[in-house]
C-alpha positions in Angstrom: 106.4 57.4 103.9 108.3 60.6 103.3 108.6 61.8 99.8 112.4 61.9 100.3 112.4 58.1 100.3 110.6 57.7 97.0 111.9 58.1 93.5 112.6 61.6 92.2 109.5 61.7 90.0 107.3 61.4 93.1 109.0 64.2 94.9 108.5 66.5 91.9 104.9 65.4 91.6 104.2 66.0 95.3 105.5 69.6 95.0 103.5 70.3 91.9 100.3 68.8 93.3 99.9 71.2 96.3 98.1 74.3 95.1 97.6 77.4 97.1 94.1 78.0 98.4 91.8 80.2 96.2 91.6 83.6 97.9 88.5 84.2 99.9 87.1 87.7 99.3 87.1 89.9 102.4 83.9 91.1 103.9 80.5 89.5 104.1 79.6 86.6 101.8 76.1 87.8 100.8 74.3 85.6 98.3 71.0 85.5 96.5 68.9 82.3 96.5 70.2 81.4 93.1 73.8 82.2 94.2 73.5 79.8 97.1 72.2 77.1 94.9 75.1 77.6 92.5 77.6 77.4 95.4 76.0 74.1 96.5 76.2 72.8 92.9 79.9 73.9 92.6 80.7 72.2 95.9 79.1 69.0 94.8 81.0 69.1 91.5 84.2 69.6 93.3 83.4 66.8 95.7 82.6 64.4 92.8 85.8 65.4 90.9 87.9 64.9 94.1 86.3 61.4 94.7 87.1 60.5 91.0 90.7 61.7 91.4 91.1 59.8 94.6 90.0 56.6 92.9 93.1 56.7 90.6 95.5 53.9 91.5 98.8 55.6 90.5 99.8 57.8 93.4 101.5 60.4 91.2 98.6 60.7 88.8 96.2 60.8 91.8 98.1 63.7 93.2 98.1 65.6 89.9 94.4 65.0 89.3 93.2 65.8 92.8 95.0 69.1 93.2 92.4 71.4 91.6 89.3 69.6 92.9 90.8 69.6 96.5 91.5 73.3 96.2 88.0 74.0 94.8 86.4 71.7 97.5 88.1 73.7 100.3 87.0 77.0 98.7 83.4 76.1 98.1 83.1 74.5 101.5 84.1 77.8 103.1 81.9 79.8 100.8 78.8 77.7 101.6 79.6 77.8 105.3 79.9 81.6 105.4 77.1 82.4 103.0 74.5 84.8 104.2 71.3 84.4 102.2 69.7 87.8 101.5 66.0 87.8 100.7 65.0 89.1 97.3 64.2 92.8 97.3 60.6 93.9 97.8 60.9 97.7 97.3 61.8 98.9 93.8 62.2 102.5 95.0 65.8 102.0 96.1 68.8 100.1 94.8 69.5 97.2 97.1 71.2 93.8 97.0 69.4 91.7 94.4 68.1 94.7 92.5 68.4 95.1 88.8 69.4 98.7 88.1 69.5 100.5 84.7 71.6 103.7 84.4 73.0 106.0 81.8 76.6 107.0 81.9 77.7 110.6 81.2 78.7 109.6 77.7 75.1 108.4 76.9 75.7 104.6 77.2 72.9 102.7 79.0 73.8 99.7 81.1 71.8 97.3 83.3 73.2 95.1 86.1 71.8 93.0 88.9 73.7 93.4 92.2 74.6 89.9 93.5 77.1 88.0 95.6 80.8 87.9 94.7 80.8 84.3 93.5 77.8 84.8 91.2 79.0 88.1 89.7 79.6 88.1 86.0 79.5 91.5 84.3 79.3 90.0 80.8 76.1 88.3 81.9 74.7 91.4 83.6 75.6 90.8 87.2 78.0 92.7 89.4 79.2 92.0 93.0 77.8 94.0 95.8 81.4 94.8 96.8 82.3 96.2 93.3 82.9 99.9 93.0 79.9 100.3 90.6 77.5 98.5 93.0 78.8 100.5 95.9 78.1 103.8 94.1 74.5 102.6 93.2 73.4 101.1 96.4 70.8 103.1 98.3 70.0 105.4 95.3 66.6 105.9 93.6 65.4 106.5 90.1 66.6 110.0 89.0 69.6 110.0 91.4 73.1 110.5 90.2 75.8 108.1 91.4 79.5 109.0 91.0 81.9 106.4 89.9 85.4 107.9 89.8 85.1 110.9 87.5 81.9 109.7 85.9 78.3 110.3 86.7 75.7 107.5 86.4 72.0 108.5 86.3 69.7 105.8 87.6 66.7 105.4 85.2 65.1 102.1 86.3 65.1 99.7 89.3 63.5 96.3 89.1 63.2 93.5 91.6 
C-alpha cells in the first residue's frame, strides 16, 4: 500500500527511515587479515541488528529501527565483496601495506603507525589507511629515507612487519 493512503505519521516515518548509503571510498579495498575478519564481524552484527529490527511488529517502529542496520548491512556487504586480502609483509627493508613504520617529524616528534585498509584505520590506535596522505608519502621508503608530507619532512627510523 502506498504511504499516501496511510495516516500522516506513517508518511513522515517512511521519509525519516530511508537513509543515504554510507559512502564507499574510491580505489582498491585493500585489507589485512585482521581487517577482513573485522569486516565480516561488522557485517554479521549489521545482519543481526537488521533481523532484530525486522521482527518488530509496529511498522513505524520497524522502519525507524531498521534504517541504520540496513544501511550498514549494504555497506559491509559491499566492503566484504570488494575486499582484496593483502598478505602480511615479509621484507622489513621497505614500507609496504601492513608495515609498522616509525618516523620522526622535522619538529622532533616521533610517531609510529601501521599501514592498513581504510575500514580498519584508526590513527588514535596507531593505524592509518594506505590511501591517506601520510601513508602515501611513506610507502616504498626505507630506514633513513626522508618522506615529504606537505611542507614537513618525515625521517623513517624503523620498519617492522
